[in-house]
FIDRENSE-338619 format. One record per residue (C-alpha): x, y, z. Coordinates in steps of 0.2 Angstrom, whole numbers, plus 5000, padded with zeros to 4 digits. Example, Ala and Ser with C-alpha at 12.3 -4.5 7.8 and 13.67 -1.06 7.14 Angstrom:
<lovexs>
506249785039
506849955036
</lovexs>
This chain:
<lovexs>
546955625495
547955575479
548455755475
549355765492
550555635487
551155745472
551355905482
553255945483
553955975500
555655995490
555955995472
555655825464
556455765448
554755705442
552955755447
551455665440
549855755444
548155695440
548755605424
547155545415
547255445398
545855385387
545655275372
544155305361
543455145353
541755095345
541155025361
541555185371
543055265380
544255155388
544755235405
546555175404
547355295417
546255375430
547055525438
548655455445
549855565455
551555535462
553355605464
555055535460
556755595467
558455585459
559255415461
557655335467
556955165461
555055165460
554155005456
552455005447
551554835449
549854765444
548954645433
548954655414
547854795408
547954895424
548755055416
550555025421
551255035403
549955165397
550455285411
552355265406
551955295388
550955445393
552455515402
553455495386
552055565375
552055405365
550155375366
549455355348
548255505345
546955445339
546355335347
547155385363
547155555371
547955625387
546355705394
547055785410
548555805421
550355875422
552055785420
553255905428
555055855424
556455975430
555156105432
554356095414
552656015410
553055885397
551255875391
551356065386
553056045376
552956055357
553355895349
555055945343
555455995361
554855825367
555855735355
557355805363
556855745380
556455565374
558055465374
559155605380
558355645397
557055505399
557355335391
556255185390
556654995388
555254885383
554554715387
554954625370
556654685363
556254595346
554854715343
555754865349
557354835338
557254855320
557654685312
558454755296
559654875305
561154815315
561154835334
562654955333
561855065320
560255085331
561255135346
562355255336
560855335328
560355405346
562155455350
562255555334
560555635336
560555685354
562455695358
563055775341
564355635339
565155595322
565055415316
566755365323
566355435340
564655355340
565355185335
566755195349
565455245362
564255105356
565554975359
565855045376
564055035380
563854855374
565354805384
564654895399
563054795398
563954625397
563954595378
565454475375
566654535361
565654695359
566854765346
566454605335
564554605339
564154785335
563854745317
562654605321
560754605318
559554585332
559154405326
560954355329
560754405348
559954295361
558454355370
559454405385
560754495374
559454585364
558754655381
560554705386
560754795369
559054885373
559754935390
561355005381
560255105370
559255175384
560855225393
561755295378
561355475381
561555465400
559655495404
559055565421
557655435421
557555255414
555855185412
555954995412
554254925405
554254735410
555954715403
556154535409
554454455406
555054365390
556654295397
556954135407
557254155426
559154145426
559254285412
557954385422
559054385437
560554445427
559554585419
558954645436
560654635443
561354725428
560154875430
560454885449
562354895446
562155025432
561055125442
562255125457
563655165445
562755305435
561655375448
560055345437
558255365443
557255205438
555455175436
555254985435
553554925428
553154735432
551854615437
553154525448
553154585466
554654475469
555754575457
555254745465
555654675483
557454675478
557754835469
556454975473
556255095488
554455135484
553055045475
551455105467
550154965466
548954995451
547154925448
545954975434
546955135429
547155195447
548555195461
547655095475
549155085486
550755165487
552255175499
553955105505
554254935499
554554865516
552954945523
551854885509
552554705509
552454695528
550854785531
549754795515
548154895517
547154855501
546454685497
547154685480
548954705487
548554565499
548054455485
549654495474
550754465489
549854305493
550154235475
552054245477
552854075479
553654055496
555153945500
554453895517
552753835510
552353655513
552553535498
551053535487
550353695495
549253795482
549653975479
548254105484
547354175469
546254325467
544454275462
543654345447
544254455433
544854635431
543454765427
542954815410
543854985408
542455045396
541155025409
541955045426
540655015440
540055145452
541055145468
542655045471
543154955455
543854805466
542054765473
541754605463
543354525469
543454595486
543154495503
543054655513
541754755504
540354845513
538854935507
539755095506
540955025493
539555015480
539255205480
540855295482
542555265475
543855275490
545255395488
547055375494
547255405513
548755395524
548855225533
550655245539
552255345537
552255385518
551055245515
549355275507
547955155502
546255185493
545055065503
543555105515
544054955525
545954975525
546154955544
545354775543
546354715528
547654575533
548954475525
548554305517
</lovexs>
């Protein structure tokens, strides 16, 4: 069962329990996140993967308490961070957690950075707010951070505006901002999607090196399983607002037990594929989160469905050491 995954055998840095988030619309409630549970330990990297609209980013925004209310609402659950439930904190208390204890970098730095303020000012602001630094201390620390993330001539670039930075440099600046207060957890929400492949690899390598150096815990959200393979120890596969498979990266990549995970892995380009070979694709479209079907939400796209799938939603059950999958036919699922 899903709740079993979040039961602490030892004290975890973060425990997400039955997190449920809805958005009210004219057409009905959007079931964006549907009772997900997992734990995260110090120094660990957790990958969260799935198609657009599966709830990856909404779950992270829910942890940060950044869901716009209304139309959104966190309907149920707990987010236990260092023994405190973040969902029960007063907004002033939560504001002290954001940035200082849990930081987030976003998919498109151009929409996250204020275009009329210098990059340096935006980093300095967080240092003055959360670390109590004066202006000179904050500026010196900002130059150090920009240099640490690989911005050339950081002392000269600290007064530049976001439009004067390339896409890759803007994302590096966002990472510097995220690291400015030495957070315990860094949430990276598809931070390489808008970048070309070479810059993507540089950003991934940068985060890995900084994590090793600073001992950070990282939640890396992406639709690219190839990225996760090289940096995460565990992965949560999300579909229709739920975690449908979770476990060690090697176990899930080597022996997936949910048809959706099989499809995602099959869609990855492989270096040994013959010339002209077509990539596997998952048929159909993701379900409408306003009117989720009864039973398993993956039914319309699944090649393994049986009659029972139409009537009851499968729960996560253990299919291997620390490996869980939510599929009635998980023992029959095979890699593409």
